[in-house]
A tleap script that builds the chain and sets N, CA, C and O, in Angstrom:
source leaprc.protein.ff14SB
mol = sequence {
  NMET ASP ILE ARG GLU LEU GLN GLY TYR ALA
  SER PHE PHE MET THR ILE PHE LEU VAL VAL
  VAL LEU TYR GLY TYR ILE VAL TYR LEU TYR
  ARG SER GLU LYS LYS GLY GLU LYS ASP TYR
  GLU LYS LEU GLY ASN ILE ALA LEU ASP ASP
  GLU ILE HIE SER GLU PRO ILE ASN ASP SER
  SER ALA ASN SER ASP GLU LYS LYS GLU ARG
  ASN CLYS
}
set mol.1.N position { 0.855 -1.171 0.000 }
set mol.1.CA position { 0.000 0.000 0.000 }
set mol.1.C position { 0.904 1.238 0.000 }
set mol.1.O position { 1.691 1.444 0.924 }
set mol.2.N position { 0.782 2.036 -1.022 }
set mol.2.CA position { 1.608 3.232 -1.111 }
set mol.2.C position { 0.832 4.459 -0.612 }
set mol.2.O position { -0.337 4.370 -0.235 }
set mol.3.N position { 1.510 5.585 -0.622 }
set mol.3.CA position { 0.954 6.820 -0.055 }
set mol.3.C position { -0.246 7.321 -0.847 }
set mol.3.O position { -1.168 7.898 -0.271 }
set mol.4.N position { -0.247 7.107 -2.160 }
set mol.4.CA position { -1.367 7.574 -2.993 }
set mol.4.C position { -2.657 6.847 -2.618 }
set mol.4.O position { -3.732 7.445 -2.580 }
set mol.5.N position { -2.534 5.554 -2.344 }
set mol.5.CA position { -3.704 4.776 -1.966 }
set mol.5.C position { -4.221 5.218 -0.587 }
set mol.5.O position { -5.431 5.309 -0.379 }
set mol.6.N position { -3.316 5.487 0.343 }
set mol.6.CA position { -3.715 5.983 1.669 }
set mol.6.C position { -4.401 7.342 1.565 }
set mol.6.O position { -5.388 7.598 2.256 }
set mol.7.N position { -3.881 8.208 0.708 }
set mol.7.CA position { -4.501 9.516 0.508 }
set mol.7.C position { -5.902 9.374 -0.073 }
set mol.7.O position { -6.802 10.132 0.289 }
set mol.8.N position { -6.091 8.425 -0.957 }
set mol.8.CA position { -7.411 8.189 -1.536 }
set mol.8.C position { -8.412 7.727 -0.483 }
set mol.8.O position { -9.540 8.217 -0.429 }
set mol.9.N position { -7.987 6.770 0.360 }
set mol.9.CA position { -8.872 6.301 1.430 }
set mol.9.C position { -9.181 7.415 2.432 }
set mol.9.O position { -10.321 7.577 2.865 }
set mol.10.N position { -8.152 8.173 2.788 }
set mol.10.CA position { -8.350 9.269 3.745 }
set mol.10.C position { -9.311 10.314 3.185 }
set mol.10.O position { -10.168 10.821 3.909 }
set mol.11.N position { -9.175 10.633 1.926 }
set mol.11.CA position { -10.061 11.603 1.290 }
set mol.11.C position { -11.505 11.102 1.266 }
set mol.11.O position { -12.436 11.861 1.535 }
set mol.12.N position { -11.682 9.830 0.946 }
set mol.12.CA position { -13.020 9.247 0.903 }
set mol.12.C position { -13.676 9.274 2.281 }
set mol.12.O position { -14.822 9.701 2.412 }
set mol.13.N position { -12.960 8.821 3.309 }
set mol.13.CA position { -13.540 8.768 4.646 }
set mol.13.C position { -13.750 10.168 5.228 }
set mol.13.O position { -14.697 10.379 5.985 }
set mol.14.N position { -12.900 11.108 4.895 }
set mol.14.CA position { -13.093 12.482 5.365 }
set mol.14.C position { -14.336 13.092 4.716 }
set mol.14.O position { -15.077 13.822 5.374 }
set mol.15.N position { -14.569 12.807 3.451 }
set mol.15.CA position { -15.768 13.292 2.770 }
set mol.15.C position { -17.022 12.719 3.408 }
set mol.15.O position { -17.987 13.448 3.639 }
set mol.16.N position { -17.020 11.424 3.694 }
set mol.16.CA position { -18.173 10.788 4.343 }
set mol.16.C position { -18.399 11.388 5.721 }
set mol.16.O position { -19.536 11.680 6.090 }
set mol.17.N position { -17.329 11.574 6.485 }
set mol.17.CA position { -17.441 12.161 7.821 }
set mol.17.C position { -18.044 13.566 7.761 }
set mol.17.O position { -18.932 13.887 8.550 }
set mol.18.N position { -17.576 14.400 6.842 }
set mol.18.CA position { -18.076 15.768 6.734 }
set mol.18.C position { -19.535 15.804 6.273 }
set mol.18.O position { -20.285 16.684 6.694 }
set mol.19.N position { -19.945 14.879 5.432 }
set mol.19.CA position { -21.344 14.803 5.011 }
set mol.19.C position { -22.227 14.454 6.207 }
set mol.19.O position { -23.299 15.034 6.376 }
set mol.20.N position { -21.782 13.507 7.039 }
set mol.20.CA position { -22.552 13.124 8.226 }
set mol.20.C position { -22.656 14.300 9.193 }
set mol.20.O position { -23.723 14.539 9.758 }
set mol.21.N position { -21.567 15.033 9.390 }
set mol.21.CA position { -21.586 16.201 10.272 }
set mol.21.C position { -22.523 17.271 9.717 }
set mol.21.O position { -23.271 17.883 10.480 }
set mol.22.N position { -22.500 17.507 8.417 }
set mol.22.CA position { -23.368 18.502 7.801 }
set mol.22.C position { -24.836 18.147 7.998 }
set mol.22.O position { -25.633 19.001 8.386 }
set mol.23.N position { -25.200 16.886 7.731 }
set mol.23.CA position { -26.593 16.484 7.903 }
set mol.23.C position { -27.004 16.517 9.369 }
set mol.23.O position { -28.153 16.835 9.675 }
set mol.24.N position { -26.103 16.200 10.270 }
set mol.24.CA position { -26.397 16.311 11.696 }
set mol.24.C position { -26.682 17.748 12.101 }
set mol.24.O position { -27.596 18.008 12.884 }
set mol.25.N position { -25.905 18.677 11.572 }
set mol.25.CA position { -26.113 20.090 11.871 }
set mol.25.C position { -27.437 20.591 11.299 }
set mol.25.O position { -28.132 21.380 11.939 }
set mol.26.N position { -27.784 20.140 10.111 }
set mol.26.CA position { -29.058 20.524 9.505 }
set mol.26.C position { -30.223 20.024 10.343 }
set mol.26.O position { -31.196 20.750 10.550 }
set mol.27.N position { -30.135 18.787 10.828 }
set mol.27.CA position { -31.186 18.232 11.685 }
set mol.27.C position { -31.264 19.006 12.992 }
set mol.27.O position { -32.360 19.269 13.487 }
set mol.28.N position { -30.112 19.377 13.562 }
set mol.28.CA position { -30.101 20.172 14.793 }
set mol.28.C position { -30.797 21.518 14.588 }
set mol.28.O position { -31.602 21.931 15.423 }
set mol.29.N position { -30.496 22.201 13.487 }
set mol.29.CA position { -31.139 23.486 13.210 }
set mol.29.C position { -32.646 23.319 13.027 }
set mol.29.O position { -33.429 24.128 13.525 }
set mol.30.N position { -33.048 22.278 12.318 }
set mol.30.CA position { -34.463 22.027 12.082 }
set mol.30.C position { -35.192 21.755 13.392 }
set mol.30.O position { -36.274 22.297 13.618 }
set mol.31.N position { -34.622 20.931 14.251 }
set mol.31.CA position { -35.273 20.601 15.531 }
set mol.31.C position { -35.348 21.802 16.456 }
set mol.31.O position { -36.370 22.008 17.111 }
set mol.32.N position { -34.284 22.603 16.525 }
set mol.32.CA position { -34.313 23.761 17.415 }
set mol.32.C position { -35.312 24.805 16.928 }
set mol.32.O position { -35.906 25.514 17.740 }
set mol.33.N position { -35.505 24.909 15.620 }
set mol.33.CA position { -36.500 25.842 15.113 }
set mol.33.C position { -37.911 25.323 15.383 }
set mol.33.O position { -38.810 26.108 15.685 }
set mol.34.N position { -38.112 24.017 15.277 }
set mol.34.CA position { -39.428 23.428 15.563 }
set mol.34.C position { -39.799 23.576 17.036 }
set mol.34.O position { -40.968 23.784 17.361 }
set mol.35.N position { -38.813 23.471 17.931 }
set mol.35.CA position { -39.064 23.616 19.360 }
set mol.35.C position { -39.320 25.071 19.747 }
set mol.35.O position { -39.853 25.343 20.823 }
set mol.36.N position { -38.948 25.995 18.885 }
set mol.36.CA position { -39.156 27.411 19.163 }
set mol.36.C position { -38.010 28.046 19.906 }
set mol.36.O position { -38.163 29.141 20.448 }
set mol.37.N position { -36.861 27.391 19.949 }
set mol.37.CA position { -35.711 27.960 20.651 }
set mol.37.C position { -35.143 29.167 19.911 }
set mol.37.O position { -34.790 30.169 20.533 }
set mol.38.N position { -35.054 29.075 18.612 }
set mol.38.CA position { -34.548 30.185 17.795 }
set mol.38.C position { -35.336 30.250 16.507 }
set mol.38.O position { -35.850 29.240 16.024 }
set mol.39.N position { -35.427 31.458 15.950 }
set mol.39.CA position { -36.080 31.640 14.661 }
set mol.39.C position { -35.004 32.039 13.660 }
set mol.39.O position { -34.653 33.213 13.534 }
set mol.40.N position { -34.493 31.046 12.956 }
set mol.40.CA position { -33.390 31.296 12.029 }
set mol.40.C position { -33.836 32.077 10.811 }
set mol.40.O position { -33.006 32.668 10.120 }
set mol.41.N position { -35.129 32.092 10.535 }
set mol.41.CA position { -35.606 32.876 9.405 }
set mol.41.C position { -35.459 34.369 9.697 }
set mol.41.O position { -35.088 35.141 8.812 }
set mol.42.N position { -35.747 34.777 10.931 }
set mol.42.CA position { -35.545 36.176 11.308 }
set mol.42.C position { -34.065 36.535 11.252 }
set mol.42.O position { -33.697 37.599 10.755 }
set mol.43.N position { -33.222 35.646 11.763 }
set mol.43.CA position { -31.791 35.929 11.762 }
set mol.43.C position { -31.239 35.985 10.339 }
set mol.43.O position { -30.273 36.704 10.085 }
set mol.44.N position { -31.825 35.251 9.423 }
set mol.44.CA position { -31.380 35.267 8.042 }
set mol.44.C position { -31.755 36.554 7.318 }
set mol.44.O position { -31.141 36.898 6.309 }
set mol.45.N position { -32.752 37.263 7.824 }
set mol.45.CA position { -33.196 38.494 7.184 }
set mol.45.C position { -32.410 39.725 7.646 }
set mol.45.O position { -32.704 40.842 7.220 }
set mol.46.N position { -31.422 39.530 8.505 }
set mol.46.CA position { -30.646 40.670 9.000 }
set mol.46.C position { -29.958 41.401 7.844 }
set mol.46.O position { -29.948 42.632 7.819 }
set mol.47.N position { -29.400 40.686 6.915 }
set mol.47.CA position { -28.679 41.316 5.803 }
set mol.47.C position { -29.632 42.053 4.876 }
set mol.47.O position { -29.254 43.060 4.278 }
set mol.48.N position { -30.867 41.566 4.745 }
set mol.48.CA position { -31.815 42.209 3.841 }
set mol.48.C position { -32.449 43.452 4.463 }
set mol.48.O position { -32.737 44.420 3.759 }
set mol.49.N position { -32.665 43.427 5.763 }
set mol.49.CA position { -33.314 44.536 6.459 }
set mol.49.C position { -32.275 45.233 7.331 }
set mol.49.O position { -32.276 45.087 8.554 }
set mol.50.N position { -31.395 45.986 6.693 }
set mol.50.CA position { -30.282 46.611 7.397 }
set mol.50.C position { -30.387 48.129 7.275 }
set mol.50.O position { -29.603 48.770 6.575 }
set mol.51.N position { -31.366 48.681 7.969 }
set mol.51.CA position { -31.539 50.121 7.964 }
set mol.51.C position { -31.396 50.648 9.383 }
set mol.51.O position { -31.464 49.886 10.348 }
set mol.52.N position { -31.199 51.939 9.504 }
set mol.52.CA position { -30.967 52.537 10.815 }
set mol.52.C position { -32.219 52.483 11.685 }
set mol.52.O position { -32.121 52.456 12.912 }
set mol.53.N position { -33.390 52.466 11.061 }
set mol.53.CA position { -34.643 52.484 11.818 }
set mol.53.C position { -35.255 51.098 11.984 }
set mol.53.O position { -36.394 50.983 12.437 }
set mol.54.N position { -34.540 50.065 11.633 }
set mol.54.CA position { -35.049 48.700 11.774 }
set mol.54.C position { -35.080 48.302 13.248 }
set mol.54.O position { -34.243 48.726 14.045 }
set mol.55.N position { -36.067 47.478 13.585 }
set mol.55.CA position { -36.154 46.988 14.956 }
set mol.55.C position { -35.129 45.888 15.175 }
set mol.55.O position { -34.839 45.121 14.257 }
set mol.56.N position { -34.576 45.802 16.384 }
set mol.56.CA position { -33.616 44.725 16.659 }
set mol.56.C position { -34.293 43.359 16.625 }
set mol.56.O position { -35.474 43.236 16.949 }
set mol.57.N position { -33.546 42.346 16.237 }
set mol.57.CA position { -34.070 40.991 16.171 }
set mol.57.C position { -34.288 40.460 17.579 }
set mol.57.O position { -35.370 39.969 17.901 }
set mol.58.N position { -33.263 40.558 18.415 }
set mol.58.CA position { -33.343 40.105 19.798 }
set mol.58.C position { -33.137 41.291 20.712 }
set mol.58.O position { -32.144 42.008 20.592 }
set mol.59.N position { -34.065 41.500 21.620 }
set mol.59.CA position { -33.918 42.561 22.600 }
set mol.59.C position { -33.268 41.949 23.834 }
set mol.59.O position { -33.930 41.267 24.617 }
set mol.60.N position { -31.984 42.192 24.005 }
set mol.60.CA position { -31.231 41.520 25.064 }
set mol.60.C position { -31.702 41.930 26.456 }
set mol.60.O position { -31.670 41.105 27.369 }
set mol.61.N position { -32.135 43.164 26.650 }
set mol.61.CA position { -32.584 43.574 27.980 }
set mol.61.C position { -33.898 42.882 28.350 }
set mol.61.O position { -34.082 42.502 29.506 }
set mol.62.N position { -34.807 42.713 27.399 }
set mol.62.CA position { -36.061 42.024 27.683 }
set mol.62.C position { -35.815 40.545 27.923 }
set mol.62.O position { -36.453 39.943 28.787 }
set mol.63.N position { -34.913 39.962 27.181 }
set mol.63.CA position { -34.610 38.545 27.359 }
set mol.63.C position { -33.977 38.278 28.711 }
set mol.63.O position { -34.290 37.273 29.349 }
set mol.64.N position { -33.091 39.161 29.162 }
set mol.64.CA position { -32.440 38.939 30.447 }
set mol.64.C position { -33.440 39.089 31.592 }
set mol.64.O position { -33.343 38.371 32.587 }
set mol.65.N position { -34.409 40.020 31.470 }
set mol.65.CA position { -35.434 40.176 32.504 }
set mol.65.C position { -36.328 38.947 32.577 }
set mol.65.O position { -36.697 38.508 33.666 }
set mol.66.N position { -36.678 38.392 31.421 }
set mol.66.CA position { -37.515 37.189 31.401 }
set mol.66.C position { -36.777 36.003 32.012 }
set mol.66.O position { -37.381 35.213 32.738 }
set mol.67.N position { -35.503 35.866 31.738 }
set mol.67.CA position { -34.721 34.763 32.284 }
set mol.67.C position { -34.598 34.879 33.801 }
set mol.67.O position { -34.658 33.878 34.514 }
set mol.68.N position { -34.425 36.110 34.287 }
set mol.68.CA position { -34.322 36.305 35.742 }
set mol.68.C position { -35.616 35.904 36.434 }
set mol.68.O position { -35.589 35.308 37.510 }
set mol.69.N position { -36.753 36.230 35.817 }
set mol.69.CA position { -38.028 35.891 36.438 }
set mol.69.C position { -38.293 34.395 36.383 }
set mol.69.O position { -38.915 33.858 37.300 }
set mol.70.N position { -37.846 33.705 35.349 }
set mol.70.CA position { -38.030 32.254 35.247 }
set mol.70.C position { -37.196 31.525 36.296 }
set mol.70.O position { -37.615 30.487 36.809 }
set mol.71.N position { -36.018 32.060 36.617 }
set mol.71.CA position { -35.120 31.393 37.557 }
set mol.71.C position { -35.536 31.579 39.011 }
set mol.71.O position { -34.995 30.904 39.887 }
set mol.72.N position { -36.469 32.461 39.289 }
set mol.72.CA position { -36.906 32.680 40.678 }
set mol.72.C position { -37.699 31.543 41.215 }
set mol.72.O position { -38.133 31.583 42.367 }
savepdb mol mol.pdb
quit
């Protein structure tokens, strides 16, 4: 077995590994959006709606107040 053959096997298995990781990440994004944890569609529109008078996507002060009340 020479180095070219090892490189071929390594390339094949690395491609398979990266495909599995990609599909796992896609499933993770889909499940988190279905659960309502994040709305990736809103986050994707940041580049399209980039004006000075646009409303923020996430209001960090309101989110922190809600989290404090949930933890009580």
